[in-house]
C-alpha positions in Angstrom: 86.8 236.0 186.1 84.9 233.8 188.5 84.7 230.0 188.5 81.3 228.4 188.6 79.8 224.9 188.5 76.8 224.1 186.3 75.2 220.8 187.3 73.0 219.2 184.7 70.2 217.5 186.6 67.8 216.4 183.9 67.1 212.9 182.6 65.6 209.9 184.4 68.2 207.1 184.1 66.0 204.7 182.1 68.5 201.8 182.3 68.0 201.8 186.1 64.3 201.0 185.8 62.2 200.0 187.7 63.8 202.0 190.6 64.4 205.1 188.5 61.2 206.7 187.4 60.0 210.0 185.9 59.1 211.3 189.4 62.0 209.6 191.0 65.0 210.1 188.7 68.5 208.7 189.2 69.9 211.8 190.7 67.4 211.6 193.6 68.1 208.0 194.4 70.3 206.7 197.2 72.2 204.2 195.1 75.6 204.5 196.9 75.4 204.9 200.6 72.8 207.0 202.5 73.1 210.1 200.3 71.4 210.7 196.9 73.5 210.9 193.8 72.8 214.7 193.7 73.8 215.1 197.3 77.1 213.3 196.6 77.7 215.7 193.7 77.2 218.7 195.9 79.4 217.3 198.6 82.1 216.5 196.1 82.4 220.1 194.8 81.6 222.0 198.0 85.3 222.7 198.9 85.9 224.1 195.3 82.8 226.2 194.9 80.8 228.4 197.3 77.0 227.8 197.3 76.4 230.9 195.3 78.8 229.6 192.6 76.8 226.4 192.1 74.0 226.5 189.5 71.6 223.7 188.6 69.7 223.1 185.4 66.7 220.9 185.9 63.1 220.4 184.8 60.4 222.2 186.8 59.0 218.9 188.1 62.3 218.2 189.9 63.5 221.6 191.2 61.6 221.4 194.5 63.1 218.0 195.3 66.6 219.0 194.3 66.3 222.2 196.3 65.2 220.2 199.4 68.4 218.1 199.0 70.6 221.2 198.8 69.0 223.9 200.9 72.3 225.8 201.1 72.0 226.7 197.4 70.2 230.0 196.6 66.8 229.4 195.1 67.8 231.7 192.2 70.6 229.3 191.2 68.1 226.7 190.0 67.6 227.3 186.3 64.3 225.8 185.2 64.2 224.1 181.8 60.6 224.0 180.6 61.2 220.6 178.9 64.2 218.4 178.1 66.1 219.4 175.0 69.3 217.5 175.5 72.6 218.6 177.0 73.6 221.3 174.4 70.5 223.5 175.1 70.7 222.8 178.8 74.3 224.1 178.8 73.3 227.1 176.7 70.6 228.0 179.1 73.0 227.7 182.0 75.7 229.8 180.1 73.4 232.8 179.6 72.4 232.8 183.2 76.1 232.6 184.2 77.0 235.4 181.8 74.5 237.7 183.5 76.1 236.8 186.8 79.7 237.3 185.5 80.5 238.0 181.8 84.0 236.6 182.3 82.9 233.4 184.0 84.6 230.0 183.6 82.1 227.2 184.0 82.6 223.6 185.0 79.8 221.5 183.4 79.1 218.5 185.6 76.4 215.9 186.0 74.2 215.2 189.0 74.2 211.5 188.9 77.8 210.2 188.4 80.1 208.5 190.9 83.7 209.5 191.6 85.8 207.5 194.1 88.9 209.7 194.2 87.3 213.0 195.2 90.5 214.8 196.1 92.1 214.1 192.7 88.9 215.2 191.0 89.0 218.5 192.9 92.6 219.0 191.9 91.8 218.4 188.2 89.0 220.9 188.4 91.5 223.5 189.5 93.9 222.6 186.7 91.2 222.6 184.1 90.1 226.1 185.1 93.7 227.4 184.3 93.6 225.6 180.9 90.2 227.2 180.2 91.6 230.6 181.0 93.9 230.2 177.9 90.8 229.8 175.7 90.6 226.1 175.4 87.5 224.0 175.6 88.5 221.4 178.2 87.0 218.0 178.6 87.9 215.4 181.3 88.9 212.1 179.8 88.7 208.9 181.9 91.6 206.5 181.6 89.8 203.3 180.5 89.9 200.2 182.7 88.4 198.0 180.0 87.4 198.1 176.3 83.9 199.2 177.2 81.4 199.7 174.4 79.1 201.7 176.7 81.1 205.0 176.5 82.2 207.4 173.8 86.0 207.8 173.3 88.3 210.8 173.0 91.5 210.4 170.8 94.5 212.3 172.2 96.8 214.3 169.9 99.9 216.2 170.8 100.6 217.3 174.4 99.8 220.9 174.8 101.2 221.6 178.3 101.4 220.4 181.9 99.3 222.1 184.5 99.6 221.3 188.3 100.9 217.9 187.5 98.2 217.1 184.9 99.1 216.4 181.2 96.9 218.3 178.8 96.5 217.1 175.2 95.0 218.4 172.0 91.8 216.4 171.1 92.0 214.8 167.7 88.5 213.6 167.6 85.5 212.2 169.5 84.3 208.7 168.6 80.9 207.5 169.5 80.3 204.1 171.3 82.4 201.6 169.4 82.0 197.9 168.8 84.0 195.5 171.0 86.9 195.0 168.7 87.3 198.7 168.0 87.2 199.5 171.7 89.9 196.9 172.3 92.2 198.5 169.7 91.6 202.0 171.2 92.4 200.9 174.8 95.5 199.0 173.7 96.8 202.0 171.8 96.9 204.1 175.0 95.8 207.1 173.0 92.1 207.2 174.0 90.1 208.0 177.0 86.5 207.6 177.8 84.3 210.6 177.3 83.1 211.6 180.8 80.7 214.3 179.7 82.4 216.8 182.0 83.6 220.0 180.5 85.3 223.3 181.6 85.4 226.4 179.5 84.7 230.1 179.6 81.2 231.2 179.0 82.3 233.4 176.0 84.1 230.4 174.3 81.1 228.1 174.5 78.8 230.9 173.3 81.1 231.4 170.3 80.8 227.8 169.4 77.0 227.9 169.8 77.0 230.8 167.4 79.3 229.1 164.9 77.9 225.6 165.0 74.3 225.9 166.2 73.3 229.3 164.8 69.5 228.7 165.0 69.8 227.8 168.6 72.0 230.7 169.3 69.4 233.1 167.9 66.8 231.6 170.2 69.2 231.7 173.1 69.9 235.4 172.5 66.2 236.2 172.5 65.8 234.4 175.9 68.9 236.1 177.2 67.5 239.5 176.3 64.7 239.0 178.8 66.8 237.8 181.8 65.9 239.7 184.9 62.6 241.0 183.5 59.0 239.9 183.8 59.2 238.8 180.2 61.8 236.1 180.9 59.5 233.2 181.8 56.9 233.9 179.1 59.7 234.2 176.5 61.4 231.0 177.7 58.0 229.2 177.6 57.4 230.3 174.1 60.8 229.8 172.6 62.0 226.6 174.3 59.6 224.2 172.6 61.0 225.4 169.3 64.5 224.4 170.3 65.7 221.2 168.6 67.0 218.4 170.8 70.8 218.1 170.7 73.6 216.6 172.7 76.7 218.7 173.4 78.9 216.1 171.8 77.2 216.2 168.5 76.1 219.8 168.5 79.5 221.3 169.6 82.3 219.1 170.7 82.8 217.1 167.5 83.2 220.2 165.4 84.7 222.6 168.0 88.0 224.4 167.6 90.8 224.3 170.2 89.6 221.4 172.4 91.8 220.0 175.1 91.5 216.8 177.1 93.0 216.1 180.6 93.2 212.3 181.1 92.4 211.3 184.7 91.9 208.2 186.8 89.4 209.3 189.5 87.4 206.1 190.0 84.6 207.5 187.7 81.4 205.8 186.7 78.3 207.2 185.1 76.2 204.6 187.1 74.3 204.3 183.9 73.0 200.7 184.4 72.6 198.0 187.0 75.9 196.4 185.8 77.8 199.7 186.3 76.2 200.2 189.8 77.2 196.6 190.7 80.8 197.5 189.7 80.8 200.7 191.9 79.4 198.8 194.9 81.8 196.0 194.5 84.7 198.5 194.4 83.4 199.9 197.7 83.4 196.4 199.3 79.7 195.5 198.9 80.4 192.1 197.4 80.1 188.7 199.1 82.3 185.7 198.7 80.2 184.4 195.9 80.6 187.6 193.8 77.1 188.9 194.6 76.4 192.6 195.1 73.4 193.0 197.3 71.4 196.0 198.4 68.6 195.2 200.9 67.4 191.8 202.1 68.6 188.8 200.1 68.6 185.0 200.8 70.5 182.9 198.4 71.0 179.3 197.6 73.6 178.5 194.9 73.6 182.1 193.6 76.8 183.7 192.2 78.0 186.9 190.4 74.6 188.5 190.6 73.2 192.0 191.4 70.3 192.0 193.8 68.6 195.4 194.6 65.8 194.7 197.1 63.2 197.1 198.4 61.3 196.4 201.6 60.7 192.8 200.8 63.1 189.9 201.1 64.4 188.7 197.7 65.3 185.0 197.5 67.2 183.4 194.7 68.1 179.8 193.9 70.6 178.5 191.3 71.2 181.9 189.7 74.4 183.0 188.1 75.2 186.4 186.5 71.7 187.9 186.8 70.2 191.2 187.8 67.2 191.1 190.2 65.6 194.4 191.1 62.5 194.8 193.3 60.9 198.2 193.2 57.7 197.3 195.1 55.3 197.7 192.2 57.6 196.2 189.5 60.3 193.5 189.4 63.1 193.2 186.9 64.9 189.9 186.3 67.5 189.6 183.4 70.9 188.1 182.6 73.7 190.5 183.4 74.9 190.6 179.8 71.5 192.0 178.7 71.2 194.7 181.3 71.6 197.4 178.7 68.3 196.3 177.2 66.4 197.8 180.1 66.2 201.0 178.1 64.4 199.0 175.4 61.9 197.7 178.0 61.2 201.3 179.1 60.5 202.3 175.5 58.0 199.5 175.2 56.3 200.6 178.4 56.1 204.1 176.8 54.7 202.7 173.6 52.0 200.8 175.5 51.3 203.8 177.7 51.9 201.9 180.9 52.5 205.3 182.6 51.9 203.8 186.1 55.3 202.1 185.7 57.2 205.0 184.2 
């Protein structure tokens, strides 16, 4: 029973516009240091998984770029998704490819664009989670909350199931989608909730059982694709069937109704780097904050500017009398907004899509 990593490398990171674009998605950006987010992900798990044990699910338009960033990975380990269908189908496509490799495989489902500060602790919990998955549990990693964030889903812990390698393992009572501020405050205060990291560890057989039980239409389509693995008919079948697959997130499609789910709460310095505000928090944690509370990437000249995030490209960005703002220069587009409205960048991208401003997408 081998242990494998499945890294989901889809998505574009719309809340990091205008730097993140369709042809330059978040996982390929150097947001933290001189390595891309994808390169950081590979570096992080390299001591746990051999290159042949690391699989990537990505769109065809991104495979070449990702392969260039991780030349040590076998080309056959890049699983091409014809079009984005959400995390549940991406995981299903990865699962059937892993099952062909090893029918008894345990898979760690990870993301290509998150940040983790405590890498050693993360590697340790991956080892513990594998052992829990061997017992038939669907395992999720819960992040111990540092604030009543409304930007994450929450996991409610039930009774303690066991302790593995120093990690407490709890039964999951329920998953809760992004709450309002007062609800989030009560959750954090109770000490019984963790943030949903979107990282999962389970055996291929267990997740396939859940697909069959909860997403039967998708399971039938997946079985048709799986039947063609390793043959000349695989790509034509995938190309024909995949557009018929309904979009679905793994949380909605499987986890909320799954049986025997366990959570391991961890404090690993995790961030999904899902917005300019969260990137500012990560960079501040790493010491990239000046005496005025500004987090700056690139060239910045400031007069009376405080508590702001400035992400400059090749040009100098100058600010005067600014407080708690985001300024991002991507060369062909500039974003300026109050920090408290940085989540609305996604709405701005939707408007660009509606107006077909494709040069800026």
